[in-house]
N, C-alpha and C positions, 0 to 999 in steps of 0.2 A: 468147329466153328459153325454157327448158324447164319445162313445167308438168306435174305429176303429178296426175291426176284419180282420186279415190277414191270408191267407192260401198260403204259399210260396212253389212253386215247383222249380225244378232245372232250368226250362226255362219259368216259368209262375208265376203269382201272382194274386190271387183273393182277393177282398176286399169288405167289407160292413161297412158303417158308421151308427151306431145306436144312437138314442136319448133315453137314458135309463129312462127318465121320463115316457114314455109310451111304451118303447121297439119298437119304430117305426124305420124302415129303411129309412134313409135320401137319401142314394145313394148306388149303388153297381157297381162293375166293374171287369174287367179282363185284365191283361197285358199278352200277349202271345209272344212267340218267343224271349224271352230275350236272348241277346247275338248275335242278328242278326241286320243287318242294315234296316230290314223291319219289326220291331216289331209292334205289334198291340195293341192299348189301346182302349177297349170298356168301356164307362162310361155311367151309366144310373141313372140320378137323379129321385127320386120318383115323379111321376106326370109330369115329363119332357121328352124331347126327348132324345133318345140314341145318344151318340156322339162317333165317331170312328176316331182315329188318327193312321196313319202309320208313324213311325219315328224310327230312330236308338236308341235302348236301349241295351247297351252292358252288363250291370250288374244290380244287384238288387238295388244298391244304387240309380242309375238313375231312376229305375222303381218306387221306393217309392217317389222320388222327383216329378216325373210326376203325380203320383196319388194325392199327396198333392196339386200340382198345379191345377189339374182338380177339386178337391173338393172345392178350393177357387176361381175358375175362376169366373169373374164377370157375365158371361152369363150362364155357365153350372154348376157352383158350388152350394153348399148347405150351406156353412159356409163362414163367412167373413175372418177368420184367422185360421191358424192351431192351434193357442193357444186355440181355442174352444175344441180341442180334448184333453181330460184329461187322457185318458188311451188307451193302445193298447193291444189287445189279439191275440195270435198266436196259430194256430193249430200245434201241434207237434205229429207226428205219434207214436214215441216210447219213453216211459218213463221208460222202464225196470222195475226193482223192486224198483228203487229209488224214483219214483213219484207215490204215491197212490192217489194223488189229484192234482188239478191245483195249480200252484205256481207262486210267484212273480219272475220276472227275476232279478237275482243278479249274482255276480261272481261265487259262488258255483253252482248255477243252470246251468249257461252256461258251466262250466267245466264238469258237469255231463252229459249234453246233448251231448257234444263233445265226452265224453267217450263212449256214446251209439251209436256212428256212425257205429260201426261194426254190430250192430243189425238191423239197418235200413239205409244202405248205400245210398239208393236212396232218402230217405225222410228227415232224421234228418239234414244232411248237408245243404239241401235247406232251412229248417226251420231256421237254424242258420244264413244263409245269410239274411233272412228276418228280424231277430232280430237285427243283426248288422247294416243293412241298416236303420232300424227304429231308432236305437240309433244315427246314424250319422245325420239323418235328423230331429229328434225330441229329442234333448238332454234334459234330465231331466224329460221326460214324462214316468211315470211308465208303465212297460210292464208285461204281465202275459202269462204264457204258459199253454195250456190245452192239455192233452194227450189222444190219442185214446185208449191207453192201461190201463189208470187209473181205469176205472170202473171194469175191469176184475181182479184187484188185490185182490178182495174178494174170488176168487176161492180157494178151498181147494187143498192141495198137491195131493190128489188122482186124481184130474182133470187136474192139470197143469204139473205134471211130466210125462216124457216119460219113457218107459220101456228099457232104455239104462243105461250103467254104470253111477251111480250117481256122479262120479267124474267129468263128463262133465257138470253137473249142478253146482257143487261146484266151478269148475274152471272158466267156461265160461257162466254160467247162461243159459244153453240150457234147455228151458222149453216152455210151451204154454203161450203166452202173450195175444193173442186176439186183435182185432182191432174194428173199428167202435164204440168204447165204448161210445162216446158222443151221438151217435144216439140211441144205445140200451137203454141207461139210460133215454134219453129224451122221447122216445116213450112209454117206460114202465110206466113212471110216468103220461104221458098224458092219457094212457089207464085206469089207476086207477082213475084218475080224471073224465074221460068221463063216467065211469061206476058208479061213486059215491061210490067207495069202497077204503078201506085202502090198499095201496100197500103191506103192511106187511102181509096181509091176502091172497095174490094172488100168483098163480103159472103162470107165463107168458112166452111164447116163442115168442121172437121178431125175425122177419125175415127181415134183411136189405139186400135187393137184388137189385143190380144195375149191372153195368159192373163188379164190384167186389161184393162179397156177403158173408154174415156171419149170423149165427143164434146164439142166446144166450138164455140160460135157466136162467130166472130171478125169483128167489124165495125169497119172503119177501123183495123185493126191491134190492136184491144183485145178481150179476152175479155169478152163481155157475159152469157154463161151457159155452164154446163158441167154434165155429167151426174152426176159424182161429187159427194158432199155433204160433210158434216162429216167423214166417213170415206170410204175408197175402196169401201164396200159399196153405196152408192146408185147407181142408174142402170141401165146395160145388164146383161143376164144375161152372166156371164163364165165363165171356165174352172171355177172352184170357188166363185164368189160368186153369191149369189141375184140381186143387183140389186134393182130396185124391188119392194116388196111391201106389202100392207096392214099397218101397224104393229100392228094388233090381233092379227095372227097370232102375234107373239112371246109375249105373256102367255098366249094360248090354248094354244100348243104347250108352253110351260113348265109349265103346269098339268096338261095331259093326260099328258105324258111325264115329269113331275117332274124337269125339267132345271134346272140351275143357270144363272146368268148366263153363266159361262164356257163351259158346254156349248152353250147356244143360240148364243152368239157364234161358237164353233168351227163349229157346223153351218152357219151362214149364210155364213161366210167360207171354209171349207175343204172342205165336203162338199155344196155346192149347185151351182147352175149347170149347165154342160154335163155335168159328172161325175155329178150326181144324176139328171138326166133320161135320159142315155144309159145309165147304169149301167156304162160301161166305161172312160171316159177324159174328161179335161178338155182334151185336145189336139184342136184342130180338124181336123188331118190324119187322126186316127183316126176322128173323127166322120164326116167326108166319105167315108172309105173304107167305113165301116160302112153309111152311107146308100147308097152305090153297090152294096153287096152285099145290099141289101134289108132291113137291120136297121131295124125300125119305131121303136125307141127312139132310135136315132141320127138318123133322119129327123125325129122330133118335136123332138129337142134342137136340130137345125139350124134348123128352121122357127121355133122360139121365139126363137132367137138372132137370126136375120135379121129377124124381125118387129119385135122391140124396137129393133134398130138402125135400121130404116127409120122407125119411129115417131118416134124422136128426131130424125132428119134432118128429117122433116116439121115437127116442132114448132119446130126452130130456124130453118127457112125462114120459119115464121110469126112467130117472135120478131123476125127482122130484116126482115120484109116483103119477102122474096125471098132468093135465093142466087145468087151468080155462080160459085162454085167449091166442089166437094166434093173433099176430100183423104183418101185412105186411107193409113195408115201403121202401123208396128209389125208384129209377127210375122204376125198373121192378115191385116191390112190390106195388107201388102206382098206376101204370098205366096199367099193363097187366091183363085184365079181364080173359083171358084164362089161365094164369099161376095160378091165385088164384082158378079158377074154377076146374082145373084138380087136383091140390094139395088137395083141400078140398073134392072132390068127392071120394077120396081114403082114407079119414080119418074118415069114418063113424064108425069104431070100437071104436073111441074115443067119439062118439056122436056128431061129427061135422055135421052141416047141414047149408048150405048157401042159401040165398035167391037170385036167379038169377037176379031178377030185381034190388035189392039193389047192387049186385056186379057189375052190368053194369053201375051204376051211376058214373060219373067222377066229382070229387069235390076236392077242395083244403082244405077241412076241415076233421077232424076226423069223421069217420062214421062206423056204425055197418053194416056188410054184412051177418051176420048169422040170422037164423030164430028165432022166440021166443021159439021154441021147442029144439033148439040146446043146448046140454049140455056144449059146449065150446063156449064162445063168440069169434067171429072172427071180427077183426077191421082192417080198412085201416087208417093209420095215417101218414100224411106228416111229414117227419123228418125236423129238423131245427138245424143242428149242429152249425151254426154260432150264433144262439141265445144262445145256451148253452155256447159258448165261451164268448159272450158279457156279459151274466149274471155272470159267474165266475169272469171275469175281473172286472166288476163293484163291486162285493162283496168284492174281495180281496183288490182292491184299496181303496174302501170306508173305510175298516178297518184300513188303514194307517193313517187316519185323526183323 
C-alpha cells in the first residue's frame, strides 16, 4: 500500500509518499506561500534531484492538485497514476477529548474536528482545508486523521486539570491537552526497543525540543504528564514562545501597553522566548554562536532555556518517582551538542553521566550518549512523526478490507 502523508498549514502543505511494504519514502515536498501568486513547490523524489516550481497557488485545493501532478510527473514523479495512492493520512494538532487515537475520516469525525476549531484556531482549520482538498482531488480514497494530543489522553485528572473553577472545564473543556504526542510516543517506543527492554517496565522522559518544545513523562508506555497545556504556549521557553509565566502578567501588560487580546497573544507566541531575550534570533544555532562570541544576551537566553528544560526533567523524575531513560529529539534535541551537555552536567543528582565523545557524534540513528556508569540512560533519537502517521493510516485502512 502507498500512503500519502499530509501536514497542512494555513499557507503551507508538507507531504511524504510512503510505500508501506518496507516503509520507504518515495518522495517528499513542501508547498509554501499558498494564497499568493508566487507560491513555491519544492519536490524531492528519493534518489532524484529536487525540483522547485514558483507558480500561483491560491488555495489548498490547487496545492493538492499540484502535489499529485508532481508525484505522477513523467520526469520527476515516483508513481504512474494517483490510483496507486490507496490512503491519505493527515496530521491534526488538536483532538480534544473526542479523539484518544487516530481515526478514519468520516462525517462525524469532520464535524468534531470543526467543533474543536476554538481550541486550535491556527491549526485545525488548516488541517480541515487539507482534508477537504484531498477529498476533492482524490474522491473515494480513505483518509485518516492522526492527532498531536491523542497520546496525552492517558494523563490522570490530577495532571490535566488546572486549579481554576471546574465549571470552566465542564463547559469549555479548559484543561491540559499537550502536543507533539506522535513524537513523544514514537521516540519512547524506539528507546525501549533500542535498550532491549519492555516499555511497560520503563520510566522515560522525552524531550522534544525544536523551535517549539515539550517534555513528556512516559511511564509504562503512557503519557502521565506533559509540559504544553491547553495550547502549545505553556511549558518550556521556546524559540518565539514565552512558556510558563505568571498569568497576572497578561492583564498587567495589556493595561500598561493598551494591548488587545490578539496583540498580547501575538507577543507571547511570536515575539517572546529565545528571540525576545537574545534580541537576534529564535534559532538555537545562532544563540550558541552568539554565546561563543561573548554576546551577553545570547548567553542569558541560553541559560534561561537550559534552566527551564532541566527543571522540567527534575519535576518529571519526581512525578514518576524516578527515571530510567532521558531522550532528546527534534531539531535542537538531535543537533545541539551544547544543550545536551549543559542539561546533563546539572543532572548528576539523578546519576546522569554523559560521554562527551558520544555526545559529540552526529548521526541520523538512535544512539546512546551516556556512560556505562550512568544510572540513567541518555539517548538521542531522531523523531519521525510522518512515519507514525503513515503507520496509523495503513493500519486503520487495512482493517477496512
